[in-house]
C-alpha positions in Angstrom: -85.9 87.8 72.8 -89.6 87.1 72.5 -91.0 89.4 70.1 -89.7 91.7 67.5 -88.0 94.7 68.7 -87.0 98.1 66.6 -84.2 100.2 67.5 -84.2 103.5 68.5 -81.2 106.0 69.6 -81.6 107.7 72.8 -82.9 111.1 71.5 -86.0 109.5 70.7 -87.4 109.0 73.9 -87.9 112.6 74.5 -89.7 112.4 70.6 -91.4 109.6 72.4 -92.6 111.5 75.6 -93.8 114.8 73.2 -95.8 111.9 71.5 -97.5 110.4 74.2 -98.2 114.1 75.7 -99.5 115.5 72.3 -102.3 112.1 72.5 -103.3 114.2 75.4 -101.1 111.9 78.1 -100.0 113.7 81.5 -96.2 112.2 81.4 -94.9 110.3 84.9 -91.8 109.3 85.0 -89.2 108.6 87.5 -87.4 111.7 89.4 -84.3 112.2 92.1 -86.6 113.3 95.0 -85.0 113.9 98.9 -82.9 111.1 98.2 -84.8 108.3 96.3 -86.6 107.5 92.8 -89.8 108.6 92.9 -92.9 109.0 89.7 -93.2 112.1 88.9 -94.8 114.9 86.7 -92.2 115.1 83.8 -91.9 117.3 80.2 -88.0 116.3 79.0 -85.4 113.5 79.9 -83.1 115.8 81.4 -85.2 114.9 85.0 -85.2 111.1 84.6 -82.4 109.5 86.6 -79.6 109.8 84.1 -76.4 108.1 85.1 -77.9 107.2 88.7 -78.2 104.1 90.4 -78.6 102.8 94.3 -77.8 100.4 96.4 -80.6 98.4 98.4 -80.2 96.1 101.3 -82.4 95.3 104.5 -83.4 99.1 105.8 -81.2 100.9 103.9 -81.7 102.8 100.4 -78.8 105.2 99.3 -78.4 106.7 95.7 -74.9 106.8 93.5 -73.5 108.3 90.4 -72.6 105.9 87.6 -71.3 108.6 85.3 -72.9 105.9 82.0 -76.0 107.7 79.8 -78.7 105.1 80.9 -81.9 106.8 82.4 -83.1 103.1 83.6 -79.9 101.5 85.3 -81.5 101.7 89.1 -84.4 98.8 90.4 -86.8 100.6 91.7 -87.6 103.2 93.9 -89.7 103.6 97.4 -93.5 104.2 94.9 -95.0 101.6 92.8 -97.3 102.6 90.4 -100.3 102.2 92.7 -101.3 105.3 94.1 -101.7 106.0 89.8 -104.8 103.3 89.8 -105.6 103.2 93.8 -105.9 106.2 95.2 -103.6 106.6 99.0 -106.9 109.1 99.8 -110.1 110.0 97.2 -113.4 111.2 98.3 -116.3 107.9 97.1 -119.4 110.3 97.6 -120.6 113.7 99.2 -124.0 113.9 101.1 -126.1 117.6 100.6 -128.6 118.6 102.9 -130.8 121.1 100.5 -133.1 124.1 101.8 -135.7 121.4 103.0 -133.8 119.4 105.3 -133.8 116.8 103.2 -131.0 114.6 102.3 -129.6 113.7 98.6 -126.8 111.8 98.0 -123.7 113.0 95.0 -121.2 110.2 93.4 -118.0 111.7 92.7 -116.3 108.9 90.3 -113.7 110.6 89.5 -112.9 111.5 85.5 -109.5 111.9 85.4 -106.9 112.8 82.6 -105.2 109.7 80.7 -101.7 109.5 82.0 -98.6 107.2 81.0 -96.2 106.1 82.8 -93.1 105.3 81.5 -90.4 102.7 83.4 -92.9 100.7 84.4 -91.5 97.4 86.0 -92.1 93.9 85.3 -92.8 93.3 89.2 -95.4 96.2 88.9 -96.7 94.7 85.5 -97.3 91.7 87.8 -98.9 94.5 90.7 -101.2 95.7 88.1 -102.2 92.1 86.9 -102.5 91.5 90.7 -104.9 94.6 91.4 -107.1 94.5 88.6 -108.1 90.7 89.9 -109.1 92.9 92.9 -110.9 95.4 91.7 -111.9 94.6 88.4 -112.8 90.7 88.1 -115.5 90.8 90.8 -119.3 91.1 90.5 -119.1 94.7 91.4 -116.2 96.5 89.0 -115.2 99.4 91.8 -115.7 102.5 89.8 -112.9 104.6 91.4 -110.1 101.9 90.3 -111.7 101.5 87.0 -111.7 105.0 85.8 -108.2 105.6 86.4 -106.8 101.9 85.3 -108.6 102.8 82.2 -107.0 106.0 80.9 -103.0 104.6 81.4 -100.5 104.0 79.0 -97.6 101.8 80.1 -94.2 102.2 79.2 -92.3 99.9 80.6 -88.1 99.0 81.2 -86.7 95.7 81.3 -84.7 95.2 84.8 -81.1 95.2 83.9 -79.7 96.4 87.5 -81.1 94.6 90.7 -80.9 95.5 93.8 -79.7 93.3 96.7 -83.1 92.8 97.7 -85.0 92.2 94.5 -86.4 88.4 93.8 -88.7 88.7 91.2 -86.8 85.5 89.3 -88.2 83.6 92.3 -91.8 84.8 92.1 -92.1 84.5 87.9 -92.9 88.1 88.0 -89.5 89.8 86.1 -86.9 91.0 85.3 -88.7 91.0 82.0 -91.3 92.4 81.7 -93.9 90.1 79.4 -97.3 91.2 78.8 -99.7 94.4 80.8 -97.6 97.1 79.0 -98.1 99.3 75.8 -94.6 99.0 74.9 -91.4 98.2 76.3 -88.0 99.5 76.5 -84.1 97.5 76.7 -82.0 100.2 77.6 -78.5 100.0 75.6 -76.3 102.3 76.4 -76.3 104.3 72.9 -80.3 103.8 72.3 -83.2 101.4 73.4 -84.9 98.2 71.8 -88.9 98.9 71.6 -91.5 96.8 71.0 -95.3 97.4 70.7 -98.0 95.0 72.9 -101.2 97.1 72.6 -102.7 98.9 69.5 -101.8 102.0 71.2 -98.3 101.0 71.7 -97.6 100.2 67.7 -99.7 103.3 66.8 -96.8 105.5 68.7 -93.9 103.2 67.5 -95.3 104.5 64.0 -94.6 107.7 64.9 -90.8 107.3 65.9 -87.7 107.1 63.6 -86.5 103.2 64.4 -85.4 100.5 62.6 -85.0 96.5 63.1 -82.7 95.7 65.7 -79.8 94.3 65.0 -78.8 90.6 66.0 -75.9 91.9 68.3 -78.3 94.1 70.0 -80.7 91.7 70.3 -78.0 89.7 72.6 -76.9 92.4 74.4 -80.1 93.2 76.0 -81.4 89.7 76.9 -78.0 88.6 77.6 -78.4 91.9 80.2 -81.8 90.6 81.6 -80.3 86.9 82.2 -77.3 88.7 83.8 -80.1 90.7 86.2 -81.4 87.4 86.9 -78.8 85.5 88.2 -77.2 88.1 90.4 -80.5 87.8 92.5 -79.4 85.8 95.8 -82.6 86.2 97.7 -85.8 84.0 96.5 -89.6 83.0 97.4 -91.3 79.6 96.7 -93.8 80.8 94.6 -96.5 77.8 95.1 -98.6 77.9 97.7 -97.6 78.2 101.4 -101.1 78.3 102.4 -100.8 75.0 104.2 -97.5 74.9 105.4 -97.9 78.8 107.0 -101.1 77.5 108.6 -99.4 74.4 109.6 -97.1 76.8 111.6 -99.1 79.7 113.2 -97.6 78.4 116.5 -94.2 78.5 115.2 -91.7 80.5 117.6 -90.7 82.6 115.2 -93.4 84.6 114.9 -92.4 85.9 118.7 -89.1 86.3 117.4 -89.9 88.6 114.6 -92.7 90.2 116.5 -89.8 91.9 118.7 -88.2 93.0 116.1 -91.3 94.7 114.1 -92.4 97.8 114.8 -95.6 97.4 113.0 -95.3 101.0 111.1 -97.0 99.4 108.4 -93.9 101.1 106.1 -94.0 97.2 104.6 -97.5 97.9 103.0 -97.3 101.0 102.2 -94.5 100.2 99.8 -95.8 97.1 98.9 -97.4 97.2 95.3 -99.9 94.7 95.5 -101.6 95.8 99.4 -105.0 97.2 99.3 -106.2 97.1 102.7 -108.1 100.3 103.3 -110.4 102.7 105.9 -113.2 105.1 105.4 -113.8 107.7 107.4 -116.2 110.9 107.2 -115.7 114.7 107.1 -118.2 116.6 108.1 -119.0 120.3 107.0 -118.8 123.0 109.7 -122.2 124.3 108.5 -123.8 120.8 108.5 -124.4 121.7 104.8 -122.7 118.7 103.6 -120.6 115.4 104.5 -117.9 113.9 102.4 -117.2 110.2 102.7 -113.3 108.7 102.1 -111.3 106.1 101.1 -107.9 105.7 102.2 -104.8 103.8 102.6 -104.7 101.2 105.7 -102.6 98.7 106.8 -103.7 95.0 108.4 -100.7 96.9 111.6 -102.7 99.4 112.5 -105.2 98.3 115.6 -108.0 100.3 113.7 -107.6 97.8 110.9 -109.0 94.5 113.3 -110.7 96.8 115.5 -115.0 95.5 115.9 -117.3 97.2 118.4 -114.5 97.4 121.6 -112.0 94.7 120.8 -109.2 94.7 118.9 -109.1 91.3 117.2 -105.4 91.6 116.2 -103.8 93.4 119.7 -100.4 92.1 119.0 -98.1 92.9 116.9 -96.9 89.1 116.5 -100.6 88.7 115.3 -100.4 91.2 113.0 -97.6 89.9 111.0 -98.8 86.5 111.1 -101.9 87.9 109.4 -99.9 89.9 106.7 -97.5 86.8 105.7 -100.1 84.3 105.9 -102.4 86.0 103.7 -100.2 87.8 101.4 -98.6 84.4 101.0 -101.0 81.6 101.5 -105.1 82.7 101.4 -104.3 85.0 98.5 -103.9 81.6 96.1 -107.5 80.9 97.6 -109.1 84.2 96.3 -106.3 85.7 93.0 -104.9 82.2 91.6 -101.3 83.5 92.8 -99.5 85.0 96.0 -99.5 88.5 96.2 -95.8 89.2 96.7 -94.1 90.2 93.3 -90.8 90.1 94.2 -90.0 93.7 94.4 -88.3 94.0 97.6 -89.8 97.1 98.7 -91.0 95.9 102.4 -87.2 94.4 102.7 -85.0 98.0 101.9 -87.7 100.0 103.7 -88.0 98.0 106.7 -86.6 100.3 109.9 -86.0 97.0 111.5 -84.4 95.5 108.1 -87.2 92.9 108.3 -86.3 90.6 105.5 -89.5 88.8 104.3 -87.7 85.8 102.4 -85.6 85.2 105.6 -88.8 85.0 108.0 -90.4 82.1 105.5 -87.3 80.3 105.1 -87.2 80.0 108.4 -90.7 79.2 109.5 -91.7 76.9 106.1 -88.3 75.2 106.3 -87.7 72.3 104.0 -91.5 72.1 103.5 -91.4 75.4 101.6 -89.8 74.0 98.9 -91.6 71.0 98.5 
């Protein structure tokens, strides 16, 4: 492993959580809700999915009990950490009317409480890198995203149990976390290997009872990460596919996948990097004010390409093609990399079981590997 790791026993994870709460963070971690593993507020390790694993395949997600003591022996659920920085729906500003009938605009930039997310995976750290590129690295930074991003504390966990739908190795984004975290953990049967990257992370680890990791522990952790990488059978070319996709805009596979696609937007809802949104106003019934909202949207909806009486992408084939060519092609032009981090959520949570890796292989063929 590339960094110096210390070992801590399993009971020290609760100490880590208690210390974060004492530092003023609201702790968020994985929990079982309605048959899936999702992130939610928590205060005790007993709330984590201990001894839980999942089976994923196109259009299928099933939880099962493993009987082991591990908290993170699963790949991912439908929810990335995007909602904690790019809110699903938020009030941007308000227009108020005073007694004289004059209007004034009120800025509603949030002042969120600090949030510590435990259990962040490498693919979702890559997600944040891309979201930061979009919301923060422009001339005009998004103040709503920035307010939340600055108050995040990230405890990553190296992946050892990939899903059948995972392909982060081929995109270069996992299964080992290598950047973007405050603390990273590698879970063993009897405890954790811990490494701090940021100043905040290093200060936190000083408060825990740890000892230098033994060579055998480091070797075991690395072997589990390597095994997770080797178990991934799906792949997606990580290079820029813009030219080969644009050269195949009339490929018959587009019609084929459109015949199966429901244009439901599930893939964009669970995708950790999609950032399409719509905006709407909600005027008060008494006319005293009007609130202006931003909320998640999808390029699969009619409204996304509606312009003054015309829906530019009226057919599903046009919408699917827009989504795939943008995410895997023109994102390179905008952000210097593909918009896919290999988490496989779009495959698992597609009700039609459409597999992005299969579609790319069919459309691009051998040119994708050139």
